[in-house]
C-alpha positions in Angstrom: -61.1 -18.9 -18.8 -59.4 -16.1 -16.8 -59.3 -12.3 -17.4 -55.5 -11.0 -17.5 -55.1 -7.4 -16.7 -51.7 -5.7 -17.4 -49.8 -8.8 -15.9 -52.2 -10.3 -13.4 -54.6 -12.7 -13.3 -56.1 -11.3 -9.8 -59.9 -10.6 -9.1 -59.2 -7.5 -7.5 -56.8 -5.2 -9.3 -55.2 -1.8 -9.1 -54.7 0.6 -12.1 -53.8 4.5 -12.2 -56.4 7.1 -13.0 -56.3 8.2 -16.5 -54.1 5.2 -17.8 -55.5 3.4 -20.9 -55.3 -0.6 -20.0 -55.8 -3.8 -22.4 -57.8 -6.9 -20.7 -58.1 -10.7 -22.7 -59.8 -13.8 -22.2 -57.5 -16.4 -21.8 -57.6 -19.1 -23.0 -60.1 -17.8 -26.1 -62.2 -18.9 -29.1 -61.6 -17.3 -32.2 -65.0 -19.1 -33.4 -66.5 -17.4 -29.8 -68.3 -13.8 -29.6 -67.8 -12.1 -26.0 -69.4 -9.2 -24.4 -67.9 -7.3 -22.0 -69.3 -5.1 -19.6 -67.8 -2.1 -17.1 -70.2 -1.0 -14.5 -68.2 2.6 -14.4 -65.0 4.3 -14.1 -63.7 4.3 -17.4 -64.8 3.8 -21.2 -64.3 0.5 -23.4 -62.6 2.1 -26.5 -61.6 -0.9 -28.6 -62.2 -4.6 -29.0 -66.1 -5.3 -28.0 -67.1 -8.5 -29.2 -63.7 -9.7 -29.5 -61.4 -11.6 -26.7 -59.4 -8.9 -26.2 -60.4 -5.2 -25.1 -59.3 -1.6 -24.2 -60.3 0.3 -21.5 -59.8 3.9 -21.6 -59.8 5.2 -17.4 -60.9 8.6 -16.4 -59.6 10.9 -13.4 -61.7 9.9 -10.5 -60.2 8.0 -8.1 -61.8 5.0 -6.6 -64.0 1.8 -7.0 -64.1 -0.9 -7.2 -65.4 -1.4 -10.6 -66.5 -4.2 -12.0 -65.2 -5.3 -15.4 -67.3 -8.4 -16.9 -67.3 -10.4 -19.8 -69.4 -13.1 -21.2 -68.2 -16.2 -24.0 -71.1 -17.3 -26.4 -69.9 -19.7 -28.6 -70.4 -20.5 -32.3 -73.7 -22.4 -31.1 -75.0 -19.6 -29.7 -74.8 -21.1 -26.1 -73.5 -18.4 -23.3 -70.9 -19.3 -20.3 -70.5 -18.1 -16.7 -69.3 -14.3 -17.1 -66.2 -13.9 -15.5 -65.6 -11.0 -13.4 -63.0 -9.0 -12.1 -63.0 -5.7 -10.1 -60.7 -2.6 -10.4 -59.8 0.2 -8.2 -58.5 3.5 -9.7 -55.4 4.5 -8.0 -53.7 8.4 -7.9 -50.8 8.9 -9.8 -48.3 9.7 -7.7 -46.8 13.3 -6.8 -43.8 13.6 -8.3 -42.7 17.6 -7.0 -39.7 18.5 -5.3 -38.0 21.9 -5.5 -34.6 23.0 -5.8 -32.6 26.2 -4.7 -29.7 27.4 -6.8 -26.2 27.2 -4.7 -23.0 28.5 -4.3 -19.5 26.5 -6.1 -18.9 24.4 -3.4 -21.7 24.0 -0.7 -24.1 22.2 0.3 -27.5 21.4 -1.6 -30.2 18.7 -1.9 -33.9 19.2 -2.9 -36.5 19.8 -0.7 -40.3 19.8 -0.6 -40.5 16.5 -2.0 -44.2 15.5 -1.6 -43.5 11.3 -2.7 -40.6 10.2 -1.0 -38.9 6.8 -1.7 -38.0 7.8 -5.5 -34.8 8.3 -7.5 -33.2 11.4 -8.5 -30.8 11.4 -12.1 -29.8 14.6 -14.0 -31.7 14.9 -17.5 -29.2 15.0 -19.7 -26.4 14.1 -17.9 -23.6 16.6 -17.5 -20.1 15.7 -19.3 -17.8 17.1 -16.0 -18.0 14.6 -14.1 -20.5 16.4 -11.9 -22.3 13.6 -9.7 -25.8 13.8 -8.0 -27.1 11.8 -4.6 -30.3 9.6 -6.4 -31.8 9.9 -2.7 -31.6 13.7 -1.7 -30.8 15.0 -5.0 -27.7 16.6 -4.2 -25.1 17.6 -6.7 -21.2 17.0 -6.2 -19.0 18.8 -8.4 -21.4 21.0 -9.9 -19.6 23.7 -11.7 -20.3 27.8 -11.4 -22.6 28.7 -14.1 -23.8 25.8 -15.4 -27.4 25.0 -14.9 -28.5 21.2 -14.3 -31.9 19.7 -15.1 -32.6 17.6 -12.6 -35.4 14.4 -12.8 -37.1 13.0 -10.0 -38.5 9.4 -10.8 -41.5 8.0 -8.3 -41.6 4.3 -7.3 -45.2 4.0 -5.7 -48.3 2.0 -7.6 -48.7 5.0 -10.4 -45.1 6.8 -10.4 -44.6 9.5 -12.4 -41.8 12.1 -12.7 -40.7 15.8 -12.7 -37.4 18.0 -13.7 -36.4 21.3 -12.0 -33.5 23.0 -12.8 -30.9 24.4 -10.4 -28.4 26.7 -11.2 -24.3 27.1 -9.6 -23.5 30.7 -8.3 -20.1 31.4 -8.3 -18.2 31.9 -5.1 -17.5 36.0 -4.5 -13.7 37.3 -5.5 -12.4 38.6 -1.8 -9.5 39.6 -3.1 -7.6 43.0 -2.2 -4.7 44.3 -1.9 -2.5 46.3 1.0 0.8 48.1 0.9 3.1 48.4 3.7 2.8 52.5 5.1 4.7 54.1 7.3 3.3 55.3 10.3 0.9 58.4 10.7 0.7 58.4 6.7 -2.5 57.5 4.3 -3.6 53.8 4.1 -6.0 51.7 2.7 -7.1 48.6 0.4 -6.8 48.6 -2.8 -7.8 46.1 -5.9 -10.9 45.3 -4.4 -13.4 43.1 -6.5 -16.5 42.5 -4.5 -18.3 44.7 -2.1 -17.6 43.6 1.7 -16.4 45.0 4.9 -13.2 45.1 6.6 -11.6 44.0 10.1 -8.8 43.1 11.7 -8.3 39.2 12.2 -7.1 39.2 15.3 -7.9 42.1 16.8 -5.2 44.3 18.1 -5.1 45.7 21.7 -3.5 49.5 21.0 -6.5 51.1 20.1 -6.0 51.2 16.6 -9.3 51.1 14.4 -10.2 50.1 10.7 -12.5 51.8 8.1 -14.8 49.1 7.3 -15.5 50.3 3.9 -12.0 51.0 2.9 -9.4 48.8 5.1 -7.0 52.5 6.1 -6.1 52.1 9.4 -5.8 54.8 12.1 -3.6 55.1 14.7 -1.2 52.0 13.4 2.2 51.7 15.5 5.4 51.4 13.9 6.9 48.1 13.6 3.6 46.2 13.9 1.8 44.2 11.3 -1.5 43.6 11.1 -3.9 41.4 9.7 -7.0 42.6 7.8 -10.1 40.3 7.0 -12.1 41.2 4.0 -15.7 39.3 3.8 -17.8 40.1 0.7 -21.6 40.4 1.3 -22.7 39.1 -2.1 -25.2 36.0 -3.0 -22.1 33.6 -2.2 -20.0 35.3 0.2 -16.1 34.7 0.6 -13.7 36.3 2.2 -9.8 36.8 2.7 -7.1 37.7 5.3 -3.9 40.1 3.8 -0.9 41.5 6.0 0.5 45.2 6.3 3.7 46.5 8.4 3.6 50.2 9.3 6.9 50.9 8.5 8.8 53.8 10.9 9.4 57.2 9.8 12.9 58.3 8.6 14.7 60.3 11.2 15.7 63.1 8.7 17.7 65.1 11.8 21.3 66.6 10.9 23.3 69.5 12.5 24.8 72.5 10.8 27.2 74.5 12.1 27.8 78.2 11.7 30.5 79.5 9.5 32.9 81.8 8.3 32.2 83.6 4.9 34.3 81.1 2.3 35.1 78.6 5.0 34.0 75.2 4.1 30.7 73.7 5.4 28.6 71.0 5.2 25.9 69.0 7.3 27.1 66.6 10.2 25.2 64.4 12.2 23.1 63.0 9.2 20.9 60.4 10.9 19.4 58.7 7.8 21.8 58.8 4.9 21.1 59.2 1.0 18.1 62.4 1.1 19.1 65.6 -0.1 
């Protein structure tokens, strides 16, 4: 006869700490009685006297712990004891870390204690998001969503754990610039997020820009400037707008002294349409 533990018939076997495992003698006789003795490591919880028992293994790693069964037949004759040695293994550590990330940016699990396992969504999202089973990286994560990610180890004593990760929206780096006249006040408007302004590329005529307002000082008539805005939030972004500095109108005209009551009008009006 052979003691079968789990699916193994080996004389030396391994179980996980804290597990409850069945053991049976195969083949067995309905008319016999069976005496099971466990040297250490756990407690026989059910089946003593029968051909099948359950053992509740404790939380102390190591061994081997010897399990012995002796069959006594209906005539009171004991058989040769059957023995199996059992070693208790520690449970895998399934812990890992996820860090909230910005929509569209790279992300993956870190701090993986037991490598070689697999990542999955738990529960599965419904917007087409996918996850790399080896790294835990999420593709297609939507801003504002929180995802639960499960990691399942694949060792002798597998375990699983679940962590959540939030997808942050990228900053809105949009703003507006309006063409202006040389020497007049100017600045960016419709700014949605905190950040700083700069020239991109940097002009070579000594022009400056206010990093907070986007106002250009020393802008030269006829020039177009590229102004970049970089936000400073959790998920910074940038955008570039252009602005052209217009020439001031030429308001010159000529008046000629005239005789009382005679016709007179301005002449040499450089910019028509004024008053």
